[in-house]
Residue, then its C-alpha position, 0 to 999 in steps of 0.5 A: m513453527v512459523n517466524v514473519i519475518g517484517l511486522g509492518y502493514i502486512g507482515l503484522p496481519t499475517a502473523l496474528m492470524m496465522a496465530a490465531h488459526g492454529e500455528a506457531v507463529a513468532g515474529t520478527d522486526r528489526n525495530a527493537d521500539l515496534v518489536a517492544r510495543l508489540n510484546a506491552g500488547q500495543v498494536t502500531f497501526r490502526e485497523e479494524g478489528l486489529e486489536e480483536l485479532f491481537s488478543q487471540a493471537q496473543a492468547a496463542g501465544i504468539t511471541f515477538s522478538a528483533a531475534y530470527q528463529r528456528a523455525d519450519f517456515y519464514v514468511i519475509s514480508v519486508p519493504t521493496p521499494y525501487e530506485k528513483v533513476s532507474r525505476k529498479m526495485d530495490a531487493g535490499a531488505v530481501l535479501a538482508a533478510v534471507r541471509q539472516v534466516l539462512c544463518v538460522c534456518p534448519k535443513g529443509a525448512v520453507i522460506i517464503i517471499e510475501s514482499t512484491v519483487s521484480p520477475g525473476t528476483i528471487h532465482r537471480c538474486i536469492y538461489p545465489i545466496a542460498e547456495a552461497a550458505g551452503f544450502t541447494p535451492g530444490e534440496d535441502i531449502f525450499l524458496v517459494h513466492a506468496p504474494e499478499r493481496i489485501i488492502p488498509g481499511n480491509m486488511l483482516a477481512e480480504l487476509g480471510k477471503n481473498n485468493r492467493i496465488i503459491g509460486a513453488d517450483q516443487p509441487e509438493v512443497g507448493q501444496r504444504v504453503k499452501r495447507l499454510y495459507a488455508s489455515f485461515c484463508r477460505g478463498d482459492i490459492a492457486v499453485t504454480d511456478i516461482r516466476t509466473a506468481e512473481m509477474t502476476k503480482v507485479a501485473e495486477n498492479a500495473f493494471r490498476a496503475v494504468n485504469i487510475a492514470f486513464a481516470n486521472e488523464l479523463a479528469t483533465i480532459c473534461h476540466a478542459s471541456g468544461l465537463v464534470v468528469y465525475e457524471i461522464i464516468r458514471l454515464c460511461n460505466m452504465h455500460p456492461r463491459v466499460n467500469i472507468l475508477q475514479p481520478g483523484p489528486g494522485v496514487g500513493g501506497q505501496c503497491i500500485s504507485v511502486d511495484p509497476w516501476f519494476l516493469v519500466g525498469d527491467y523492460p523500459a523498451l516494452a513497458r511503454v504504456i505502464g511507463s506512460a500511466m505511471e508518469e500521469n499519476n505522478a504528475m497528479p500533484d503537480y496538476v493539483l497544484g495548478r487546480i489550487r492556484a488557479v480557484m484562488e485566482e478566480n475567488g481572489l485568494r492571494s495567501l496559500h496560507r489561507v489554504g488547508l489541505y484535508g487529508l494526508t494519507y494516502k487512502e481514505n479511514v486508514d491512518d496509512i502515509r505512505n507515498a501519500p499524494t499530499l506528501q507528494l504535494l508537500e514536497r512541491q509547495n509545503c506552506f500549507p496547512v494539514y489535517d487528517p483526524f487518522v494521523v495523530r502524531d505530527v508528521v508534516p509542517c502546519q498539521h492540526h489535530d482538530l477540525m474545527q482548528f484547521l477550518g478556522t485558520v483557512d479560506m479555502v478547503v482542498i480535500m485530498v482523502k475521502h474520509r467518511q469524517i469530512q462526508e458526515n460533516q461537509h456542512r462545516l465546509r459552508g462558506k469556505v471556498i472548495l476544491d474537492c480532489c476525490n468528489a467527496v462532498q455534495l455542496p453548491g459551488v465546489y470546484h473538482l478536478 
């Protein structure tokens, strides 16, 4: 029996995948409304293939509840934000979940932390909790770190094919968890120790954050030089050892915009490049706001209320708005009309739910997200002033970052 704790963007697909591949699975979440929707047969976010996988998991007998279950394996997949001042990880949700698990789990159970954690968290914070509950880690309770490696928009494919890392201090426990994940994962599954697994996941996201920051900084330099950054990147990437990423209006989501801060918070004197990269990415919404004002002035536009932001999610073709650059921009200036085809509920002021209605209210469009819809309907933008922050459209007179 597997009890998956936290049924959000990572926990739910993981629970469904395990159930659909033959494991007995119970999903647990403290959000009663979310649990009710799942028990009513409704998926809680949009993802290609998720409804079909949900049906398969239901047929296999998956259950959903707010209660923690007695199980052989526990998979904890809850958020790990960071504290804004100290930059350190906030482990509160993980520690609360572990405490609840320890109230119901049998001796010999394996607790798998999928949530990304600051290196050293499991030994420093979770081992003492297990000991205080009367368990001896490594003897009658086993702690493992198996960080997720999937992205919204391609979750199910990546769950099945991406390589995984299992961190366990007892090799035999690591092999047990490897067999559990191998039920659905066709990628290579490497087994290492807990601390190494913790550092590996945070380092992966820090690597990506640094590379995105380089692309964003290059965009600002190219603009100041009167050059088109996308052409510079295209030509640079013809070099066999160069792979510059694409710049954008900021970094969102729950991973790249959050996890690298853990290293900055824990090692402020050492994580200098990472810290600078995170600050560079965090500054992009301010840079975009400056570009909006400059483009408005050049075109004789006066009212920010006539400038529309296209795209509210943190990446293209998903409904995930966590830490989205558009939300960051709206924190600085909240008067912009906004439209996103994937966000059906009202989450910000002046939000529209029809593309043509949205376009009819604005003189200038700022493309914040490279959704498939805007690429397929770029002809509808003719006559508008366009600031394209993600190289989404190919129209004459378009402004870029």
